[in-house]
C-alpha positions, 0 to 999 in steps of 0.5 A: 568247897575241899576241892576248890580249897585242896586245888587253891593250896596245892597251887599256892605251894602248899603240900596237900592232902585231901581227904573224903569221906565218900568213895567218889569226889565232888560231894553234892556236885558228885555223879554216879551212872544213870543208866550210862549217863553221868549224872548229878546226884543233886541237880545245878545250874549256874548263873550270870553272876557266878564270877567265881565259877567263871575264873576258876574254869578259865584258870583250869583250861575248861572255860568252853565247856560252859554252855548258856541256855534259855531256859523258863519256869512254870508255877502249879496251882488249881491244878493247872500249870502257868508259865511264871517269872517274867512280867508277861507271866504275871500280867497275864495270870488268871484274873481274879485268880489267886492274884488280885491286880492289885496283889500282881503290881505289888507283887511286880514291884517286889520282884524288880526291886529284889534284883536291883538291891545290892545290900542286904543288912536292912532286912538281917533281922526279918523274916522271910514272912513277914517281909514278903507279907509287908511288900505283897501282901498276905494273900500273894504269901498264903497262895505262892510262897507259904506252901513253898516254905511250909513243904521246904522247911516244915516247924522253919517255915516261919522264920527263916532269914529274908535276906536268904531268901532275897539272895535267892530271888536276885540270883535268878533274877540277874541271870537274864537275857532281857526281862522277859528271858531266863538264861542259865548255864550248865557245864558241857558233860555236869558238874563232873567237868569242873571236880575232874578238872580240879582233881588233875590240877591237885594232883599236878601240883603234887596233891594227894587225895584219899577217897573213902577215909572220913576224918574221925578226929582233927587233933591239936597240942598246945593251942595248934592243930596237929592232924586228921585221924581217919575212921577205918572203913571196909578194907581201908584201915585208920590212918593219921596224917600229920599236918601244920593247918586243917581246912575243915568243910564237913557240916557244922553238926558233926564239928563238935565230935569231930574237933574235942580240943574246941571250947565248949563255947564254940561247940555251941555255936556250932551245934545251934546250927540247924540242918535239914536233910534233902532227897532227890528223887531222879527219873530217866523218862522217854517223854518230857513232863513240861517245857520248863526248867523249873516248876514251883508245886503249890497245891494243898495235897502235894508235899512237894515244893517244886520239880526241876527238868533238868534236860530242858537246861542240859541236852541228854540227847535228841529233844524229839519225843521218844516213844516207851521203851526208846531212849531216854531223852528226859531227866527230873528231878523231884526233891524233898527238903525235910529236918530228918526226924520228917517219918518221910526222910525215912521211907523206903525208896520205892514210896518216894519214887511212886508219890513224886510220879504221882507229882509229875502225873498231875503235871502232865496226866499223859504220863505212864509209868511205861515212860519210867525208863530209870529210877535214882534216890540219892538223900543227904542228911546235912542238905541245907542249913536253917538261916533264921533271922539274924543268922549273920551274927550266929556263924561263928569265924573260919579260923578257930581259937585252935591254930592252923584250923580253919572250919566253914561250911555251906552255912558260911555262904550265908547270906547266898544260898548253896551253889558251886560259886560260893564254894569256890570263892570260899574254900580258896579264901580259906587256902589263901589264908594258909599264907599269913598262918603259915609265917 
């Protein structure tokens, strides 16, 4: 979001300084070197409804880097991997099995209407649990949705917004070649392709990028923003950046301390927004785990909501099955979402890797430790805002009572989920608003 805002502001003629706390740009879209492979720390994919992404890539001259690929989804339950995500998979699901025939009809109608629905206020004040039970019944909710919610939201599981879940179903459901075939997109080279293009464009318009400089305080005087004070880090000294306008995209839980001059009632609104952390355990393997891009896991003894085999979306070399010790072609993300107070969030990397790989072996018993080429554990304390029923009214306005100061983070995407398209849309909108603020 910050890169998109900085680019739009610089292009619109503003003098821009972009401050990034991390040593590399991109936030959740940033890359790392994974044994010679440039890879996202946190997986991303593109859907056919992501128009802001397409428009920005066209504007930056990288539209030719967008690729589409047919993908599939799986569902792991009762120690068996089933195909999932289309009408045929639903009808072929074992009968009576976890879902009876009536359950299948209700679930199919529910998914059909979610994809075609265009508005969300009617379900804004309803929990996802109540909404799904109302449409699909308790059996469907308990066997498919409840384990996913429990292993992602923990104590918040029964109080997640139906509107937020609906937009996720709709986004994926509308990214299809047909009712039977899902199609998702990726950027050639990964999300770093977009990050680098934005950096080049910001600098080409005179903007300056400062990495490894976390904001310590946003200052103001007489009700107007005056600048940003950074903290010292390593050999980088503290510095004050004077500014007529500040676009702040730090997580909302940090806002109260970052902007001490905000009114108390505004601080309370930011503080009331809860977040959970995310950990991605990433594997480079010599063989594929499943043929699917995404597998939802619904097993009572596996505390992992799903597995993303990223190389089934973005090709990472020859797709031939490799033998142990040969170049790896498979990259798998095993995500953990949980409150940062949960003991598992502080587990050592090795324990997370062991548990995550045990899950992969349940999906594919042919996997052995010899298939592991490399591992990486990426952590983020503020990975997912908790969007409860009625969340829209809980979000403070982007424009704060301090003139020249706008604040937004990923919770402002609501009811949409986190994604590049929403980052581009919101960041660009904040920059466009600077015109009226500077007059």
